[in-house]
RODO-2510 file (C-alpha; in nm, 4 decimals, decimal comma):
residues 256
     n   res          X          Y          Z
     1     x     3,3267     0,8197    -0,5766
     2     x     3,4143     0,4480    -0,5588
     3     x     3,2973     0,4103    -0,9185
     4     x     3,5091     0,7052    -1,0321
     5     x     3,8220     0,5693    -0,8623
     6     x     3,7648     0,2280    -1,0164
     7     x     3,7334     0,3775    -1,3634
     8     x     4,0497     0,5835    -1,3208
     9     x     4,2547     0,2894    -1,1985
    10     x     4,1442     0,0795    -1,4930
    11     x     4,2098     0,3619    -1,7370
    12     x     4,5666     0,3898    -1,6139
    13     x     4,6534     0,0968    -1,8412
    14     x     4,5588     0,2985    -2,1479
    15     x     4,7306     0,5842    -2,3313
    16     x     4,6761     0,9194    -2,4933
    17     x     4,5383     0,8825    -2,8449
    18     x     4,2418     0,7044    -2,9973
    19     x     4,2019     0,5880    -3,3537
    20     x     3,9198     0,4371    -3,5518
    21     x     3,8125     0,3207    -3,8948
    22     x     3,7589     0,5251    -4,2096
    23     x     3,4434     0,7271    -4,2683
    24     x     3,1828     0,6109    -4,5190
    25     x     3,2822     0,6881    -4,8766
    26     x     3,6147     0,8483    -4,7768
    27     x     3,9367     0,6781    -4,8798
    28     x     4,2469     0,7006    -4,6619
    29     x     4,4440     1,0104    -4,7608
    30     x     4,7629     1,1299    -4,5968
    31     x     4,6680     1,4893    -4,6835
    32     x     4,3460     1,4636    -4,4813
    33     x     4,5322     1,4780    -4,1502
    34     x     4,2968     1,7078    -3,9608
    35     x     3,9257     1,7736    -3,9291
    36     x     3,7727     2,0152    -4,1792
    37     x     3,4758     2,2425    -4,1196
    38     x     3,1975     2,3540    -4,3555
    39     x     2,9393     2,6245    -4,2793
    40     x     2,5808     2,5744    -4,3959
    41     x     2,2671     2,7882    -4,3584
    42     x     1,9142     2,6896    -4,4566
    43     x     1,8154     2,9033    -4,7613
    44     x     1,5715     3,1840    -4,6821
    45     x     1,3737     3,0696    -4,9870
    46     x     1,2645     2,7677    -4,7838
    47     x     1,0409     2,9986    -4,5829
    48     x     1,2372     2,9729    -4,2576
    49     x     1,2368     3,3508    -4,2104
    50     x     1,4429     3,4478    -3,9041
    51     x     1,4610     3,0858    -3,7889
    52     x     1,6796     2,9464    -4,0657
    53     x     1,8880     2,6593    -3,9326
    54     x     2,2660     2,6934    -3,9147
    55     x     2,5043     2,4030    -3,8936
    56     x     2,8702     2,3125    -3,9233
    57     x     2,9812     1,9913    -4,0873
    58     x     3,2903     1,8602    -3,9045
    59     x     3,4545     1,5728    -4,0922
    60     x     3,7851     1,3927    -4,0561
    61     x     4,0375     1,3061    -3,7850
    62     x     4,0972     1,5129    -3,4720
    63     x     4,4543     1,6410    -3,4529
    64     x     4,6487     1,8821    -3,2280
    65     x     4,5851     2,1427    -3,5000
    66     x     4,2063     2,0989    -3,4987
    67     x     4,1365     2,3534    -3,2235
    68     x     4,3332     2,6237    -3,4083
    69     x     4,1479     2,5471    -3,7298
    70     x     3,8111     2,5570    -3,5537
    71     x     3,8926     2,8830    -3,3732
    72     x     3,9860     3,0432    -3,7050
    73     x     3,6629     2,9089    -3,8564
    74     x     3,4619     3,0464    -3,5622
    75     x     3,6075     3,3934    -3,6232
    76     x     3,4450     3,3915    -3,9669
    77     x     3,0984     3,2636    -3,8712
    78     x     2,8440     3,3095    -3,5930
    79     x     2,8571     2,9644    -3,4393
    80     x     2,6862     3,0290    -3,1065
    81     x     2,3831     2,8040    -3,0799
    82     x     2,4463     2,6387    -3,4182
    83     x     2,4481     2,2603    -3,4725
    84     x     2,7722     2,0690    -3,5199
    85     x     2,7304     1,7621    -3,7436
    86     x     3,0086     1,5141    -3,6631
    87     x     3,1572     1,2591    -3,9025
    88     x     3,4923     1,1599    -3,7533
    89     x     3,7118     0,8566    -3,6965
    90     x     3,8643     1,0012    -3,3785
    91     x     4,2251     1,0995    -3,3119
    92     x     4,4122     1,3114    -3,0588
    93     x     4,2928     1,3040    -2,6978
    94     x     4,4214     1,6546    -2,6241
    95     x     4,2803     1,7867    -2,9508
    96     x     3,9369     1,6428    -2,8744
    97     x     3,9192     1,7720    -2,5173
    98     x     4,0278     2,1218    -2,6155
    99     x     3,7863     2,1364    -2,9071
   100     x     3,5074     1,9987    -2,6890
   101     x     3,5454     2,2820    -2,4380
   102     x     3,5304     2,5353    -2,7226
   103     x     3,2111     2,3720    -2,8543
   104     x     3,0501     2,3897    -2,5091
   105     x     3,1512     2,7553    -2,4684
   106     x     2,9672     2,8300    -2,7949
   107     x     2,6567     2,6472    -2,6649
   108     x     2,6358     2,4358    -2,9788
   109     x     2,4129     2,1333    -3,0378
   110     x     2,5946     1,8202    -3,1525
   111     x     2,4778     1,5320    -3,3692
   112     x     2,6174     1,2667    -3,6041
   113     x     2,5737     1,2780    -3,9813
   114     x     2,7355     1,3436    -4,3161
   115     x     2,6634     1,6259    -4,5580
   116     x     2,6250     1,5974    -4,9353
   117     x     2,5238     1,8546    -5,1945
   118     x     2,1524     1,8589    -5,2708
   119     x     2,0344     1,7629    -5,6184
   120     x     1,7790     2,0429    -5,5972
   121     x     1,9104     2,3776    -5,7167
   122     x     1,9157     2,6394    -5,4414
   123     x     1,8329     2,3879    -5,1713
   124     x     2,0357     2,3314    -4,8568
   125     x     2,2767     2,0363    -4,8633
   126     x     2,1324     1,7017    -4,7608
   127     x     2,2344     1,5586    -4,4253
   128     x     2,2474     1,1789    -4,4178
   129     x     2,2222     0,9821    -4,0958
   130     x     2,4490     0,6936    -4,2000
   131     x     2,7679     0,8344    -4,0491
   132     x     3,0007     0,7438    -3,7631
   133     x     3,1443     0,9252    -3,4637
   134     x     3,4230     0,7049    -3,3319
   135     x     3,6813     0,6959    -3,0529
   136     x     3,7501     1,0506    -2,9228
   137     x     3,4713     1,1853    -3,1442
   138     x     3,2328     1,0525    -2,8780
   139     x     3,3728     1,3153    -2,6418
   140     x     3,3083     1,5887    -2,8988
   141     x     2,9500     1,4654    -2,9156
   142     x     2,9364     1,4975    -2,5359
   143     x     3,0308     1,8672    -2,5627
   144     x     2,6972     1,9762    -2,7090
   145     x     2,4458     2,1461    -2,4803
   146     x     2,1946     1,9313    -2,6685
   147     x     2,3103     1,5980    -2,8119
   148     x     2,1278     1,3935    -3,0755
   149     x     2,2134     1,0647    -3,2462
   150     x     2,0059     0,9415    -3,5434
   151     x     1,9073     0,5754    -3,5287
   152     x     2,1119     0,4988    -3,8394
   153     x     2,4264     0,6712    -3,7139
   154     x     2,6885     0,4890    -3,5078
   155     x     2,8913     0,6009    -3,2082
   156     x     3,1830     0,3612    -3,1687
   157     x     3,4263     0,3281    -2,8794
   158     x     3,7391     0,1405    -2,7796
   159     x     4,0443     0,1900    -2,5601
   160     x     4,2829     0,4744    -2,6317
   161     x     4,6561     0,4283    -2,6825
   162     x     4,9869     0,6052    -2,7445
   163     x     4,9853     0,7313    -3,1021
   164     x     5,3418     0,6359    -3,1810
   165     x     5,2855     0,2781    -3,0639
   166     x     4,9421     0,2102    -3,2048
   167     x     5,0780    -0,0207    -3,4767
   168     x     5,2679    -0,2381    -3,2245
   169     x     5,0447    -0,2251    -2,9197
   170     x     5,1020    -0,5853    -2,8103
   171     x     5,4769    -0,5970    -2,8710
   172     x     5,5872    -0,2532    -2,7491
   173     x     5,7375    -0,1818    -2,4083
   174     x     5,6284     0,1203    -2,2043
   175     x     5,8431     0,3554    -1,9946
   176     x     5,7635     0,5186    -1,6608
   177     x     5,7365     0,8516    -1,8430
   178     x     5,4725     0,7085    -2,0744
   179     x     5,2762     0,5682    -1,7815
   180     x     5,2919     0,9118    -1,6176
   181     x     5,1604     1,0694    -1,9375
   182     x     4,8732     0,8220    -1,9406
   183     x     4,7805     0,9038    -1,5811
   184     x     4,7778     1,2748    -1,6570
   185     x     4,5505     1,2327    -1,9563
   186     x     4,3212     0,9910    -1,7732
   187     x     4,2621     1,2637    -1,5135
   188     x     4,1930     1,5172    -1,7890
   189     x     3,9404     1,2886    -1,9593
   190     x     3,7631     1,2176    -1,6300
   191     x     3,7408     1,5870    -1,5409
   192     x     3,6182     1,6731    -1,8908
   193     x     3,3461     1,4064    -1,8770
   194     x     3,2179     1,5347    -1,5445
   195     x     3,2354     1,8976    -1,6625
   196     x     3,0209     1,8039    -1,9624
   197     x     2,7657     1,6304    -1,7349
   198     x     2,8528     1,2968    -1,8948
   199     x     2,8445     0,9593    -1,7245
   200     x     3,1535     0,7519    -1,6479
   201     x     2,9805     0,4481    -1,7948
   202     x     3,1296     0,5680    -2,1237
   203     x     3,4719     0,4789    -1,9765
   204     x     3,3535     0,1442    -1,8488
   205     x     3,2236     0,0420    -2,1903
   206     x     3,5338     0,1599    -2,3757
   207     x     3,7652    -0,0183    -2,1334
   208     x     3,6203    -0,3534    -2,2344
   209     x     3,7136    -0,3019    -2,6013
   210     x     4,0844    -0,3605    -2,6831
   211     x     4,2455    -0,0911    -2,8971
   212     x     4,3779    -0,3564    -3,1368
   213     x     4,0377    -0,5102    -3,2118
   214     x     3,7032    -0,4042    -3,3614
   215     x     3,5277    -0,1148    -3,1921
   216     x     3,2002    -0,1442    -3,0013
   217     x     2,8982     0,0371    -3,1404
   218     x     2,7004     0,1901    -2,8531
   219     x     2,3399     0,0786    -2,8330
   220     x     2,0513     0,3224    -2,7852
   221     x     2,0429     0,2196    -2,4191
   222     x     2,4139     0,2820    -2,3745
   223     x     2,3895     0,6211    -2,5458
   224     x     2,1235     0,7176    -2,2945
   225     x     2,3132     0,5930    -1,9900
   226     x     2,6350     0,7642    -2,1042
   227     x     2,4420     1,0926    -2,1515
   228     x     2,5467     1,1081    -2,5164
   229     x     2,1902     1,2022    -2,6097
   230     x     1,9668     1,4507    -2,4298
   231     x     1,5881     1,4921    -2,3998
   232     x     1,4228     1,6807    -2,6832
   233     x     1,2301     1,8868    -2,4274
   234     x     1,2370     1,9141    -2,0463
   235     x     1,0639     1,6165    -1,8902
   236     x     1,0316     1,4297    -2,2199
   237     x     1,1518     1,0754    -2,2741
   238     x     1,4927     1,0732    -2,4420
   239     x     1,4710     0,9132    -2,7880
   240     x     1,7548     0,8426    -3,0243
   241     x     1,6666     1,1519    -3,2210
   242     x     1,7587     1,2955    -3,5574
   243     x     1,9552     1,6170    -3,5976
   244     x     1,8673     1,9017    -3,8352
   245     x     1,6847     1,7722    -4,1438
   246     x     1,8108     1,4118    -4,1378
   247     x     1,5492     1,2093    -4,3254
   248     x     1,7872     1,0241    -4,5581
   249     x     1,8357     0,6539    -4,4909
   250     x     2,1442     0,4412    -4,5311
   251     x     2,3748     0,1894    -4,3691
   252     x     2,5956     0,2407    -4,0707
   253     x     2,9670     0,3071    -4,0774
   254     x     3,2670     0,2483    -3,8579
   255     x     3,4783    -0,0590    -3,8031
   256     x     3,2939    -0,3953    -3,8021
***
């Protein structure tokens, strides 16, 4: 309890949105203002029979509209128990928390990766491990009933801040109403983390990284302690594990 109170008091100096760097190979584009979703199923020709893997590629920033888009997407596909492959620079706190609860309700597995079309005709798209899940995306990762992070992927964190003041963080003034908004959202983030069986160490790490500087890439140890990865099987040691079919190698992404 003392640890929780300490985290909440420290978080009270932060605000309600989180932002990160661009994703690998994706240029900044004003039109790409909200996360997009792609549905993929392992081809039956691969011999998977009734156990063909199903996954959703979720790429782009999290916005207040993201939950509506995902709910509409879920109406068109059977997402329960599928894997969600995350490739996101972060975004709206409210959008992330709402989407995270929807992901947990669907009992999805979460991982980090990026999807590209396969060069083999009729084959499932390739999933590459060199992707980033940054800022509030880390809380989407936490929503999975099973959570996996490939060794070559990066999960990056930093402080969150008011969206409309993110470009002038050090020179802006802050009103009592804004402080009140921060306190409300801090409580929501704390409750969400506990509901997802996460560890408040995720807060402690993020709080040490100013929103105006480079993000911190979580180490394998930190991912474990923050409960951002889960054991592959009950009683097994928890490795930094790959998601569905992630053999492709590459560099890491996210802000330096």
